[in-house]
C-alpha positions in Angstrom: 6.6 -41.3 -22.5 8.5 -42.5 -25.2 11.0 -45.3 -24.7 14.6 -44.5 -24.5 17.7 -46.6 -25.6 19.6 -48.0 -22.7 22.1 -45.3 -21.4 20.5 -42.1 -23.0 20.5 -39.0 -21.3 17.3 -37.3 -20.5 15.6 -35.8 -23.1 15.3 -32.7 -21.1 18.8 -32.3 -21.4 18.4 -31.4 -25.0 14.9 -29.8 -24.8 16.6 -26.5 -25.1 17.6 -27.3 -29.0 14.1 -26.2 -30.1 14.4 -22.8 -28.7 17.7 -22.3 -29.9 17.0 -23.7 -33.5 14.2 -21.2 -33.7 16.4 -18.3 -32.9 18.8 -19.4 -35.7 18.4 -17.4 -39.1 19.0 -20.4 -41.6 21.0 -19.4 -44.8 22.2 -16.1 -42.9 25.5 -15.6 -40.9 24.2 -12.2 -40.0 21.1 -11.0 -38.1 18.2 -10.0 -40.3 18.1 -6.6 -41.4 14.6 -5.4 -42.3 11.4 -7.7 -42.1 8.0 -5.9 -42.2 5.5 -7.1 -39.4 3.9 -9.5 -41.7 6.6 -11.7 -41.3 7.9 -11.3 -45.1 11.6 -10.3 -45.7 11.7 -6.9 -47.1 14.8 -5.2 -48.8 13.0 -2.1 -49.9 12.1 -1.0 -46.2 14.3 2.2 -44.9 17.3 1.2 -42.5 15.9 1.5 -38.9 16.9 4.6 -37.0 18.3 2.7 -34.1 20.4 0.4 -35.8 21.3 1.7 -39.3 19.7 -1.4 -40.5 21.3 -4.2 -38.2 19.3 -5.8 -35.6 21.2 -7.1 -32.9 21.8 -10.9 -32.3 20.4 -10.6 -28.7 17.0 -9.3 -29.8 16.7 -12.4 -32.2 17.5 -14.6 -29.5 14.5 -13.4 -27.4 12.3 -13.5 -30.1 11.3 -17.3 -29.5 10.6 -16.7 -26.2 8.0 -13.9 -27.1 6.5 -16.4 -29.4 6.0 -19.2 -26.8 5.0 -16.8 -24.2 2.1 -15.2 -26.6 1.0 -18.7 -27.8 0.6 -20.1 -24.3 -1.3 -17.0 -23.5 -3.6 -17.9 -26.5 -3.9 -21.1 -25.7 -5.3 -20.0 -22.1 -8.0 -17.8 -23.7 -5.9 -14.4 -23.2 -6.8 -12.3 -26.6 -5.1 -9.1 -25.9 -2.0 -8.4 -23.7 -0.3 -5.1 -22.4 3.6 -4.8 -23.0 3.9 -4.7 -19.0 1.6 -7.9 -18.8 3.8 -9.6 -21.4 6.9 -8.3 -19.6 5.7 -9.7 -16.2 5.4 -13.4 -18.1 8.8 -13.0 -19.6 10.9 -11.5 -16.9 12.3 -8.0 -19.0 10.9 -4.7 -19.1 8.0 -3.5 -21.0 10.3 -0.8 -22.6 12.6 -3.9 -23.6 9.7 -5.5 -25.3 8.5 -2.3 -27.2 11.8 -1.6 -28.4 12.4 -5.1 -29.7 9.2 -5.1 -31.7 10.0 -1.8 -32.9 12.6 -3.3 -35.1 10.3 -5.0 -37.4 7.4 -2.8 -37.3 4.4 -1.1 -35.3 2.5 -3.6 -33.5 -0.7 -3.1 -30.9 -2.4 0.1 -30.5 -2.4 2.4 -27.6 -4.5 1.7 -24.9 -5.3 -1.7 -26.3 -2.3 -3.7 -25.9 -1.3 -6.7 -28.5 -3.4 -9.4 -30.3 -1.8 -12.5 -28.8 -2.8 -14.6 -31.8 -1.5 -11.8 -34.4 1.5 -11.0 -32.5 2.9 -14.7 -32.2 2.0 -15.3 -35.6 3.9 -12.3 -37.0 7.0 -13.0 -34.9 6.9 -16.6 -35.8 6.9 -15.1 -39.7 9.8 -13.0 -39.1 11.9 -16.0 -37.5 10.8 -18.2 -40.5 8.7 -20.5 -38.3 5.7 -20.3 -40.6 7.2 -23.4 -42.9 9.1 -26.5 -41.9 12.9 -27.0 -41.7 14.7 -30.1 -42.4 17.3 -30.6 -40.0 20.4 -33.2 -40.2 21.9 -34.6 -37.1 25.2 -35.9 -36.9 25.8 -38.2 -34.0 24.1 -41.1 -32.6 25.6 -41.8 -29.2 23.4 -41.2 -26.1 23.0 -37.5 -26.8 22.4 -37.8 -30.8 19.3 -40.7 -29.7 18.0 -38.4 -27.2 17.8 -35.2 -29.8 16.0 -37.6 -32.4 13.7 -39.0 -30.2 13.0 -35.4 -28.8 9.1 -34.9 -29.0 9.3 -31.2 -28.8 10.3 -31.3 -32.5 7.0 -32.6 -33.2 5.2 -29.3 -32.5 7.8 -27.2 -33.9 9.0 -26.0 -37.3 11.7 -28.4 -37.4 11.9 -32.1 -38.5 15.0 -34.2 -38.3 15.5 -35.4 -41.7 18.7 -37.3 -41.7 20.7 -39.1 -39.1 24.6 -39.7 -39.5 27.1 -41.7 -37.4 30.8 -42.8 -37.9 30.2 -46.2 -35.7 29.4 -49.0 -37.8 27.3 -50.7 -35.2 25.1 -47.6 -35.3 24.7 -47.4 -38.9 21.6 -48.9 -40.5 19.6 -48.7 -37.2 16.2 -47.5 -37.5 15.2 -44.2 -35.3 11.8 -42.5 -36.0 11.5 -43.7 -39.3 14.8 -42.9 -40.5 18.1 -44.8 -41.1 21.2 -44.1 -39.5 23.4 -43.3 -42.4 27.5 -43.4 -42.4 29.2 -39.8 -41.8 30.8 -39.9 -45.0 27.5 -39.3 -46.7 26.5 -36.3 -45.0 27.8 -33.8 -47.8 25.7 -36.0 -50.2 22.6 -36.4 -48.5 22.4 -32.8 -47.4 22.9 -31.4 -50.8 20.2 -33.7 -52.4 17.8 -33.1 -49.8 18.5 -29.4 -49.5 18.8 -29.3 -45.9 20.1 -26.0 -44.5 20.2 -26.8 -40.7 22.6 -29.1 -38.9 22.9 -30.3 -35.5 26.1 -31.5 -34.1 26.1 -34.1 -31.4 29.6 -35.8 -31.9 32.7 -35.5 -29.5 34.8 -32.4 -29.7 37.5 -33.9 -32.0 35.1 -34.9 -34.6 32.7 -31.8 -34.5 35.0 -29.5 -37.1 34.9 -32.2 -39.3 31.4 -32.8 -39.4 30.4 -29.0 -39.3 32.7 -28.8 -42.6 30.9 -31.8 -44.4 27.7 -30.2 -43.6 28.4 -26.9 -44.7 30.1 -28.3 -48.0 26.4 -29.7 -48.7 24.8 -26.5 -48.0 23.8 -26.3 -44.4 23.8 -22.4 -43.6 23.1 -22.4 -39.5 24.6 -25.2 -37.2 23.4 -25.8 -33.6 26.6 -27.3 -31.7 26.5 -29.6 -28.6 30.2 -30.3 -28.7 32.4 -28.5 -26.5 34.3 -26.6 -29.0 34.2 -23.5 -31.1 33.4 -24.2 -34.7 35.2 -22.5 -37.4 33.0 -21.7 -40.1 32.9 -19.4 -43.6 31.1 -16.2 -43.8 27.4 -16.6 -44.3 27.0 -19.9 -41.6 25.5 -19.0 -38.5 26.3 -21.4 -35.3 24.8 -21.6 -31.9 26.8 -23.3 -29.2 24.9 -25.5 -26.2 27.3 -26.8 -23.5 25.8 -27.6 -20.2 28.9 -27.9 -18.6 30.0 -23.9 -19.6 26.6 -22.9 -18.5 27.2 -24.6 -15.3 30.4 -22.9 -14.9 29.2 -19.4 -15.6 26.7 -19.8 -12.9 29.2 -20.9 -10.1 30.6 -17.5 -10.2 27.7 -16.6 -8.4 27.8 -19.4 -5.7 31.2 -18.7 -4.5 30.2 -15.9 -2.3 27.6 -17.9 -0.8 30.0 -20.5 1.0 29.7 -20.6 4.6 32.5 -19.4 6.6 34.7 -21.9 8.6 
């Protein structure tokens, strides 16, 4: 196991970053409209009959789960899977899977199911996971260190290419072959390296400023760990990861389980 700096949070706390990034359409503030099933964008496709050309964001968010499940089945030697079997693994209905996939084309054959390797590759192409995406990370505290060291990025389509922090004691430190740079360099470095994706792992009071600097440099997709809603211009996609809010949304379902006095 990779060593962590003293005081770092558990790397499992940031494991969801890979999945959230996979569902982020870089360079576009809207869900994709028309994509062929081979994974290439197609502006010539007719608008989908059910959506008028716009794919619901919730569908995009499910696609990384499909890819992960299909790859796991493939690695276990499963070459073909029915929509019912895939639904059992994922926890949705077979009809939902067929409906989601129909936005992008026709997959599988009646009575034969889906080819796991082909479908995993096709959906990965739709998500843009058939290439490498460089990512800028702002924040090198406990959370930022854990994200920078997260080994899940190694087998994904994402690479932490630049790390920034405002703390002078952190600037100049080395992490995974990178030198931590000062926060004021964000816009210049992001623009120079053509980075389109950013991760915000700074306190809430600094998050908007950092996001503005990233966007000014050309970032068009932001994964935000700060407990604040970022204000971004049109054409910029955001995803929020707030463990406290997630826990708060679950306690609602537990309040009726308290034993009576």
